[in-house]
C-alpha positions in Angstrom: -51.4 -33.2 23.1 -53.8 -35.8 25.0 -54.0 -33.5 28.1 -56.4 -36.5 29.4 -54.3 -39.4 28.5 -51.4 -37.3 30.4 -53.4 -36.5 33.1 -54.2 -40.2 33.8 -50.5 -40.9 33.2 -49.3 -38.6 35.9 -52.1 -39.9 37.8 -50.6 -43.5 37.5 -46.9 -42.7 38.1 -47.9 -40.1 41.4 -50.2 -43.8 42.5 -46.7 -45.8 41.7 -44.3 -43.6 43.3 -46.5 -43.6 46.8 -47.4 -47.2 46.5 -43.2 -47.5 46.5 -42.7 -45.4 49.4 -45.8 -46.7 51.9 -44.7 -50.1 51.3 -41.3 -49.1 53.3 -43.4 -47.9 56.0 -45.8 -50.6 56.2 -44.2 -51.9 59.2 -45.1 -48.4 61.0 -48.6 -48.4 60.4 -50.9 -51.7 61.6 -51.9 -52.8 64.8 -49.2 -55.7 65.5 -50.4 -58.6 67.4 -48.6 -58.7 71.0 -46.2 -61.7 72.0 -43.3 -60.4 74.0 -44.1 -56.7 73.6 -45.1 -54.5 76.8 -46.3 -55.6 80.2 -49.5 -54.9 81.2 -50.4 -53.1 84.5 -53.4 -51.2 85.7 -52.6 -47.2 85.7 -53.9 -44.5 87.3 -54.8 -46.0 90.8 -53.1 -44.0 94.0 -49.6 -45.9 95.0 -48.6 -44.2 98.4 -50.3 -41.2 97.9 -49.1 -40.6 94.3 -50.6 -41.9 90.9 -49.7 -44.7 89.3 -48.2 -44.1 85.4 -46.3 -46.8 83.3 -43.3 -45.1 81.5 -42.6 -47.0 78.0 -38.9 -47.3 76.7 -36.5 -49.1 74.4 -33.3 -48.7 75.9 -31.6 -45.8 73.2 -29.7 -42.9 73.9 -32.0 -40.1 73.1 -34.3 -41.7 75.8 -31.9 -39.9 78.5 -34.7 -38.1 80.0 -37.1 -40.5 81.0 -34.2 -42.6 82.6 -33.0 -39.3 84.4 -36.9 -38.1 85.1 -37.0 -41.7 87.2 -33.6 -41.4 88.7 -33.4 -37.9 90.0 -37.2 -38.3 91.7 -38.9 -35.7 88.7 -42.0 -38.1 88.5 -41.8 -38.1 92.2 -42.0 -34.6 92.6 -44.8 -34.2 90.3 -47.0 -36.6 92.6 -46.5 -40.0 90.1 -45.9 -43.3 91.3 -43.8 -44.8 87.9 -43.5 -48.2 86.4 -40.9 -48.4 84.0 -41.8 -50.6 81.4 -38.8 -52.3 78.6 -40.5 -52.4 75.0 -39.3 -54.4 72.0 -39.2 -52.5 68.7 -41.6 -54.4 67.0 -44.4 -53.4 69.3 -43.4 -50.4 71.0 -45.5 -48.1 68.8 -48.9 -50.3 68.8 -48.1 -50.9 72.4 -48.4 -47.0 73.4 -51.7 -47.0 71.3 -53.3 -50.0 73.0 -52.3 -48.8 76.4 -49.7 -51.3 77.5 -47.8 -48.2 78.9 -49.1 -44.7 79.0 -46.5 -42.4 77.9 -43.3 -41.9 76.6 -41.1 -39.8 74.2 -40.2 -40.8 70.7 -39.8 -39.7 66.9 -42.6 -37.6 65.7 -41.8 -38.5 62.3 -42.2 -42.3 63.4 -45.8 -41.7 64.9 -47.5 -39.3 62.1 -48.4 -42.3 59.4 -50.2 -44.3 62.4 -51.8 -40.6 63.7 -52.9 -39.8 60.5 -55.1 -43.4 60.2 -56.4 -42.9 63.4 -53.9 -43.9 65.9 -55.0 -42.3 69.2 -52.0 -40.5 70.8 -51.3 -37.2 71.6 -47.7 -34.9 71.6 -47.6 -32.9 74.7 -44.4 -31.6 74.1 -41.0 -31.4 72.0 -38.1 -33.1 73.6 -34.8 -32.7 71.4 -33.7 -31.8 67.9 -31.2 -33.1 65.7 -30.2 -36.8 65.1 -30.1 -37.4 61.5 -27.9 -37.2 58.6 -27.5 -37.6 55.1 -23.7 -38.0 54.3 -21.3 -38.4 51.2 -17.5 -38.5 50.8 -15.5 -35.6 51.2 -14.1 -35.9 47.7 -17.7 -36.2 46.3 -19.4 -34.7 43.1 -22.4 -34.6 45.1 -22.7 -31.1 46.9 -26.3 -30.7 46.8 -29.6 -32.8 48.0 -30.6 -32.8 44.0 -27.2 -34.3 43.2 -28.2 -37.3 44.5 -30.4 -38.2 41.5 -29.6 -41.3 40.1 -27.0 -42.4 43.1 -27.5 -45.2 45.5 -27.9 -44.2 49.0 -27.1 -46.9 51.7 -29.7 -47.0 55.0 -29.8 -49.1 58.3 -33.3 -50.4 57.5 -36.5 -49.2 55.1 -38.8 -47.4 57.2 -36.0 -46.3 59.4 -35.9 -43.2 61.0 -32.7 -42.1 58.7 -34.3 -43.4 55.7 -37.3 -41.2 56.6 -35.5 -37.8 56.7 -33.6 -38.9 53.4 -37.1 -39.4 51.9 -38.4 -36.3 53.2 -35.3 -34.6 51.5 -34.9 -36.1 48.1 -38.8 -35.3 47.6 -38.5 -31.8 48.9 -35.6 -31.0 46.0 -37.5 -32.4 43.5 -36.1 -36.0 43.7 -38.5 -38.9 43.4 -37.6 -41.0 46.1 -39.3 -44.2 44.9 -37.9 -44.3 41.3 -35.0 -41.4 41.1 -32.6 -43.3 43.4 -31.5 -47.0 44.8 -31.6 -48.0 48.3 -29.6 -50.4 50.0 -29.5 -51.6 53.1 -26.7 -52.1 55.5 -26.0 -52.7 58.9 -25.5 -49.0 60.6 -22.3 -50.0 61.9 -21.3 -50.9 58.2 -22.6 -47.9 56.2 -19.3 -46.0 56.2 -17.5 -48.8 54.9 -20.1 -49.8 52.1 -19.4 -46.1 51.0 -15.9 -46.1 51.2 -16.0 -49.7 48.9 -17.8 -48.1 46.6 -21.2 -49.8 47.0 -23.2 -47.0 47.4 -22.5 -43.3 46.8 -24.2 -41.5 50.0 -25.5 -42.8 53.3 -28.5 -42.1 55.6 -27.6 -42.3 59.6 -28.5 -41.5 63.0 -26.1 -40.6 65.9 -23.5 -41.7 66.5 -22.7 -43.0 63.4 -23.1 -40.0 62.0 -20.5 -38.3 64.1 -18.2 -41.1 64.1 -17.7 -41.0 60.2 -17.1 -37.1 60.1 -14.4 -37.0 62.7 -12.7 -39.4 60.3 -12.3 -36.6 57.9 -13.4 -38.4 55.3 -17.1 -37.7 55.3 -19.4 -34.7 55.0 -23.1 -34.0 55.8 -25.4 -33.0 52.5 -28.1 -32.8 54.8 -27.8 -32.8 59.0 -31.1 -32.2 60.7 -29.1 -30.4 64.0 -27.8 -28.1 61.2 -29.3 -27.5 58.1 -32.9 -25.4 57.6 -35.4 -26.4 57.6 -34.6 -29.2 59.9 -32.4 -27.6 62.2 -35.2 -25.9 64.3 -37.4 -29.3 64.0 -38.1 -31.3 67.2 -37.1 -34.7 66.3 -38.9 -36.3 69.1 -41.4 -35.6 71.5 -43.5 -36.2 74.5 -46.2 -39.0 73.8 -49.2 -40.0 75.8 -51.9 -42.8 75.4 -55.3 -40.5 74.0 -57.5 -42.6 76.2 -55.1 -42.0 79.5 -54.7 -38.6 78.6 -58.7 -37.9 78.2 -59.3 -40.0 81.8 -56.0 -38.5 84.0 -55.1 -34.8 82.0 -53.4 -33.8 85.5 -51.3 -37.4 85.6 -50.6 -36.4 81.8 -49.4 -33.3 82.6 -47.4 -34.5 85.2 -45.9 -36.4 83.4 -44.9 -34.1 80.9 -43.4 -31.7 83.0 -41.1 -34.4 84.9 -39.5 -35.3 81.3 -39.1 -31.7 79.8 -37.3 -30.7 83.1 -35.4 -33.7 82.7 -34.6 -32.7 79.0 -33.2 -29.5 80.6 -31.1 -31.4 82.8 -29.8 -33.6 80.5 -28.3 -30.7 78.3 -26.9 -29.2 81.1 -25.5 -32.6 82.1 -24.6 -34.7 79.1 -21.7 -36.9 80.6 -23.8 -37.5 83.8 -26.9 -38.6 82.1 -24.8 -40.6 79.9 -23.1 -42.3 83.0 -26.5 -42.8 84.4 -28.4 -45.0 81.5 -25.7 -47.1 81.5 -25.1 -47.6 85.3 -28.5 -48.0 85.8 -28.7 -50.6 83.2 -31.1 -48.6 80.9 -28.9 -49.2 78.1 -26.1 -52.0 77.2 -23.3 -49.7 76.2 -20.5 -48.0 77.4 -20.4 -44.5 79.1 -18.0 -43.4 76.4 -20.1 -44.4 73.5 -23.5 -43.2 74.8 -21.9 -39.9 75.9 -20.7 -39.2 72.4 -24.4 -40.0 71.3 -26.1 -37.6 73.7 -23.4 -34.7 72.8 -24.9 -34.5 69.3 -28.3 -33.9 70.7 -30.0 -30.8 71.2 -32.0 -31.3 74.5 -33.5 -27.8 74.5 -37.4 -28.6 75.2 -40.1 -26.8 74.1 -44.0 -27.6 74.7 -45.1 -25.7 71.2 -42.2 -27.2 69.1 -43.9 -30.7 69.4 -47.0 -29.3 67.4 -44.7 -26.8 65.0 -42.8 -30.2 64.0 -45.7 -32.1 63.3 -46.5 -29.5 60.5 -43.3 -29.1 58.9 -42.4 -32.8 58.8 -46.0 -33.9 57.8 -45.3 -31.5 54.8 -42.2 -32.8 53.6 -43.6 -36.5 54.5 -46.9 -35.8 52.4 -44.7 -34.3 49.2 -42.4 -37.6 49.9 -45.9 -39.6 49.7 -45.5 -41.2 53.1 -48.8 -39.5 54.2 -51.8 -38.7 52.0 -51.9 -36.0 49.3 -55.7 -35.1 51.3 -53.7 -34.8 54.6 -54.0 -31.5 56.0 -50.6 -30.9 58.1 -52.1 -27.9 60.4 -55.0 -30.1 60.9 -53.0 -33.0 61.6 -50.9 -31.5 63.9 -54.2 -29.8 66.0 -55.4 -33.5 65.6 -52.1 -35.0 67.5 -51.2 -32.5 69.8 -52.5 -31.7 73.1 -52.3 -28.8 75.5 -52.5 -29.5 79.2 -52.4 -27.8 82.5 -49.3 -26.5 83.7 -47.3 -27.4 80.6 -46.5 -24.3 78.5 -43.7 -22.6 77.2 -43.6 -19.9 80.1 -43.5 -22.5 82.4 -40.4 -24.2 80.9 -38.5 -21.3 81.0 -38.7 -20.8 84.4 -37.6 -24.3 85.4 -33.9 -24.9 86.9 -31.7 -27.8 86.9 -28.6 -28.1 88.8 -25.3 -28.5 86.7 -23.3 -31.6 87.9 -21.2 -31.2 84.5 -17.6 -31.0 86.3 -18.5 -33.9 88.2 -18.6 -36.6 85.7 -15.9 -36.1 83.0 -14.9 -38.8 81.0 -11.9 -38.9 78.8 -12.8 -39.0 74.9 -11.6 -41.8 73.3 -9.9 -41.8 69.7 -11.7 -42.7 66.8 -9.8 -45.7 66.5 -11.4 -46.6 69.9 -14.6 -45.6 69.3 -14.8 -47.7 66.4 -13.4 -50.8 68.3 -16.1 -50.1 70.9 -18.8 -50.1 68.3 -17.7 -53.3 67.0 -18.2 -55.2 70.6 -21.1 -53.1 72.0 -24.7 -52.5 70.7 -25.1 -49.1 68.8 -27.0 -47.0 71.4 -28.0 -43.8 69.4 -30.9 -42.4 69.2 -33.8 -43.6 66.4 -30.9 -46.0 65.4 -31.2 -49.1 62.6 -33.9 -50.9 63.6 -36.4 -51.9 61.0 -39.7 -50.3 62.3 
């Protein structure tokens, strides 16, 4: 056996696999040109005795803590004058990096590649866990992730969070995500139908799609980010702050982080009230019922160091899957991307108390058929929905 040629061939195969996976993430890396993205405004100035800060959002379910922190006055309690900046998916990530807004919370996996390549943003605390799944039909012969080898997987878009979780899981179980499975893109609301029609063998979903499919009794999860190890203890979304803003205004950055983490605790205690608040205040174009279903399947148990721990676990599998460079050290990436802020720690967070208003905000739970009808006429509000990043 020619060991040199064998090694060269292995290197070529590894390079091809990495190139194919990175191609799916290309829109989540470079700095985009700005057309109709987020608005510009000064931050850090004092307005009405409070420090001005801009909070970016897109208008999806898992951003409920951002909306609650604004509507319940948590930002004001921290001495902040907040401007809510609605953003577009296409420019959202780059808008934070370029200072079009100052703080938000979003998917950790979504930002790791840009941070690896030098984007100056910092995680400051974990917000919630578990919104993604890989699913198959209940009578399918697919029992494990390894059984997906040679199969076709439906996704809402290449480079979307569901695609990223599926890619991570495949690589972690020895399945080459670029060579040993086929990917097909369908609208998020049509993934279940594509599977039932035999067009795909499995699907990668986000909420509320995953829960709706399982409620119908025809689908089960092969990977459930909310229930299955190692993902169930990994924070999906974290508070993010523009690096330059954080360096210049560490106290304001800490105050914003505290307000959002406190709001996350409130959302966990009051999921239905949070769902109604998001819709009634026009942050989300949905119905209270559909938004409440999506929120009910997310675990808002904020944890400060959980953000750094999630970077390590996510980066390790993303590197194995070819989404990060081989040379990237997950621990070093966590140190680079996580910022410890004054007055923001898990001891403080444990002592934070919030009101429980759940009994005052009860909604009738629609049946599955009604929910599916609602989804055909209502934009999906779910966390990490199927937008192509």
